[in-house]
N, C-alpha and C positions, 0 to 999 in steps of 0.2 A: 444632468444628474451624475454625481460621482459614485462610482462603484466602490464600495468599501470591502477591502480584502484583508483577510487574516492569513499570515504566512507562517508556516511551521516547518522547521528542519533543524536537526541537531548539529549541522555543520554551518558555522558562521559565514563562511565564504559563499556557500550556496544561497543563504538568505540575503547576503549583500548583493549578489549578482541578480537575483530575482527582484530585489527592492530597487536596484538601479534601473532594471528594465521597465518596471512598472512606473517608475518616476518619470519616464519619458512620455507617458500618456496622461494628459491632464484629466482624463475621465476616470482614472484609477487612483486610489489612495490606500496605502497600507496603514490600517488602523491599529494593528497589534501584531506581535510576533511571539513565537514560542519555540523552545529548543528541546521539548520533550512532550510525550503524550500527556503526562500529568498537567503540565503548564498549558498545553493546548486546550484541554477540557475546561480548565479554570478560566482561560481567556474567553472561550466561547460562552461561558455563563455570564461573563461580565461585559462583553463588547458586542454590540449589534454589528452584523456584517452581511454582505451580499454574496460573498464568494470565499471559499477556503482553498488555499493551495498548500498541500502538505506532503512531506516525505512519508513513505510507507513504513520504513524501519527507523524508529527512534528509540534505541535501547535506553534503559535506565528508567527509574521511577516505578510507581506501583501500577499505573494503568497499562493495559495491554497496548502494544503497538501493532502495526500490521493490520490484518483483517479485523481483529477485535476492535481496534480504534475506529476504522471506517464504519463498522456496524454500530458502534456506540454513538458516533456523531450523527449517523443517519437516523438512529432512533430518537436522539434528543433534539436534533435540529433537522427535521425531515424536509424542510423547504430550502436548506442551504446547499447550493451546488458545490461539489468537491472535485478538485483537480489533484491527482496523485502524481508525485514525482518518485521515480525509483531507478535503481541501477540493476535490480534483479532481472535476469534474462529468461526466467522460466515462464512458459506459456500458461502453465497451470495456475501460477500466481497471478498472472495478468487476468485470466478469466475470473478468478475469485474476486479480484479488486473491482472489476466491472459489475459482476453479479451483486456485490455488496452495495452498489449504488453510486460509485464514482462516475462523474460525467466526463472526466478527462483523465487520460493515462499518458504520462510523459516520460520518455527515456532521458535520464539525466545526461547521458553521453551524447544526446542529439543536438545540444546547443539551446541557448535561451530563446531563439526565435520561435521555437515550437510552443513555448509557453504563451506567447502572444497569440498564436493561431488557436490554441486551445481556449483561451479566454474569449476570443471573438466567437468561436463556435458555441461555447456554453451560454454566452449572453444571448445568442440567437436561438437558443433552445435545442442545439444539436450536441451530440457527443463528439469527442475528439480522442484519437489514439495515435501515438507517434508512429511515423512511417516504419521505423525499425521493428515495431511490435505487430503491425497489422498483418503481415503475411503469415506469421506464426499462428495468430488467432484464426485467420481465415482457413489455413490448412487443417487446424484442429477442430474446425466447425464450432468455434468459440468454446472449445476446450474439452469436448467430451468423447469423440469417437476415435481419435488417433493420437499417438504419442504416449509415452509411459506415464507422465504426470497427469495426463488427461483422464486416466482411469481412477485417479484418487478423488475423493470428495474434497470440497474446499477446506473442511476442518482437518482432514488428514494432511493436506498440503501445508497448512499452517503449523501443525504440530511438527512435521519434519523440518520445516524452515527454522522454527524456534529451537528445536533440538540441535540442529546443525550449527546454530549460532552460539551454542555453548550452554544453554539452559538445561537443567535437569527436568525429569518428568514432573516432579513436585513443583518446581518453579513455573513450568508451563501451565500446570493446573491452576496455580494461584493467579498467574497473569491473565489467563483466559476465563477465570471463574468457572472452571469445570472440576470435577472430582479427579483425583489421581488415577482412580480405576478407569474412568472414561478416557483420559489422555493416554494411559498405558495401552488401552485397547485400540485406540485410533493409531497409535504408533505401530503396534504389532500388525494391525490390519494393513497399514500402508506397506510395511516390510514384506508381508506375504504377497500382496499384489505386485510388488516390484521385484520379488525374488531376492530380497536383501537378507543376509544371514546374521549380521551382527551390527553393533553400533558403528564400527569402523566403516562398514559398507554404506551406512547412512551418510557419513561425512563425505565419502568419495562420491556418492551419487549426487549429493547436494552441490558439491563443487563442480561436477561435470555437467549438471543440468540447470545451472543458473539459479539455484535456491539461496545462494549466499552472495553478498555484495562485496 
């Protein structure tokens, strides 16, 4: 039986590399590709698949990327296993990805071989996290008791990540389908927890703690 894979990433070279890797396994077939969250959601509606391999951050379009995208796919396609690719180094983000329902979490900088390991694990009903991410998750007890970002809720982490990427509070609210008031409160709550005084502090914090790629 051939495993049908949907591949999503806004970088053509990443998609090409993963496609080449999967092409070496006769038991795998890429049945569709997407270069944005909007396109991915459209493809998922149109194309039956057994596995999704997707980038975490795919800017552009109307649909939310990041955590919102994972949650949307999980809601609309609850039986579809998800392997997430990311360059983000923040343990808080890693925790939210796994809590949202991803079965695999791959460090883009770790090389293509880990994708094959993740697929094998997921097919066998197990989860897989890149070795480069495991120790951070282990030390933070899967993200809650140690580390600054671990004190933030998943929604606060996501708001800071998107704000640091250049979106305004209004744009974040639209992307995440939340009110401007809610997003503003989550941003302010995160700043208070982290002792950040202004927006510049957010950008510095995000850069220093792996919230930007």
